C-alpha positions in Angstrom: -46.8 -134.3 -65.5 -49.9 -132.7 -63.5 -51.9 -130.1 -63.7 -49.8 -127.6 -61.5 -47.0 -128.8 -63.8 -48.6 -127.7 -67.1 -50.3 -124.6 -65.6 -46.0 -123.8 -64.6 -44.5 -124.8 -68.8 -47.0 -122.8 -69.9 -46.5 -120.3 -68.2 -42.8 -119.9 -68.3 -43.1 -120.7 -72.1 -45.8 -117.6 -72.5 -43.1 -115.4 -70.8 -40.6 -116.8 -73.0 -42.8 -115.1 -75.8 -43.5 -112.3 -74.2 -46.7 -113.1 -73.2 -47.2 -111.6 -69.2 -49.3 -113.8 -67.2 -49.8 -114.8 -63.6 -50.1 -118.3 -62.9 -54.3 -117.9 -61.9 -54.7 -116.7 -65.4 -52.8 -119.2 -66.6 -55.2 -122.1 -65.0 -58.3 -120.3 -66.1 -57.1 -120.5 -69.4 -56.0 -124.2 -69.4 -59.4 -125.0 -67.8 -61.2 -123.0 -70.8 -59.3 -124.6 -72.9 -59.8 -128.5 -71.9 -63.4 -127.2 -71.4 -63.8 -126.1 -74.8 -62.3 -129.1 -76.4 -64.6 -131.3 -74.2 -68.1 -129.6 -75.1 -66.8 -129.4 -79.2 -66.0 -133.5 -79.0 -69.7 -134.0 -77.0 -71.5 -131.7 -79.7 -69.6 -132.7 -82.2 -68.2 -136.5 -81.8 -64.6 -135.3 -82.9 -61.8 -132.6 -82.0 -59.2 -132.2 -84.7 -55.8 -130.3 -83.8 -52.9 -129.7 -86.6 -49.9 -131.6 -85.8 -50.8 -132.9 -83.0 -54.1 -135.2 -83.8 -57.9 -135.9 -83.2 -59.7 -136.9 -80.8 -63.1 -138.9 -81.6 -65.9 -140.5 -79.8 -66.1 -144.4 -80.3 -69.2 -146.5 -79.8 -68.5 -149.8 -78.1 -71.4 -152.4 -78.6 -73.3 -154.5 -75.7 -70.9 -157.5 -75.2 -70.9 -160.5 -72.3 -68.0 -160.4 -69.6 -66.7 -162.5 -66.8 -67.0 -161.3 -63.1 -62.9 -162.7 -62.6 -64.3 -163.3 -58.7 -67.1 -165.4 -59.6 -66.8 -165.9 -63.2 -70.4 -165.8 -64.1 -71.3 -163.7 -67.1 -72.1 -160.7 -67.0 -74.1 -157.9 -69.9 -71.9 -155.3 -70.4 -74.0 -152.4 -71.8 -73.0 -150.3 -75.0 -71.2 -147.2 -74.3 -69.4 -144.3 -76.1 -65.4 -143.4 -75.0 -63.1 -141.0 -76.0 -60.3 -142.3 -78.9 -57.3 -140.1 -79.9 -55.4 -141.0 -83.2 -51.9 -139.0 -83.4 -51.3 -136.7 -86.1 -48.0 -138.1 -87.8 -45.8 -135.2 -86.4 -46.6 -136.5 -83.3 -45.8 -139.8 -83.7 -42.1 -138.7 -85.2 -41.4 -136.8 -82.3 -42.5 -139.1 -79.8 -40.5 -141.7 -81.2 -36.9 -139.7 -81.8 -34.1 -140.8 -79.8 
């Protein structure tokens, strides 16, 4: 799903619930939502939404790796990444047939 697909889907779902939004407004709301979630993850290192899942910051230790072209050993620095753990209800929804 692309961003424009998401905007169209959210706009259609809002219209079904009697909420009239322009596509521009819907796009801006989605941008605000993702900016807020991103900021929360950065500041609190965690964002949880019931029945969806939890995003959390994961720390990766420094390690040695190999350059696939030359085979030389390289040092990979420590870094942070974002992990996602789905809620049981989301897992069940995805696993339905």
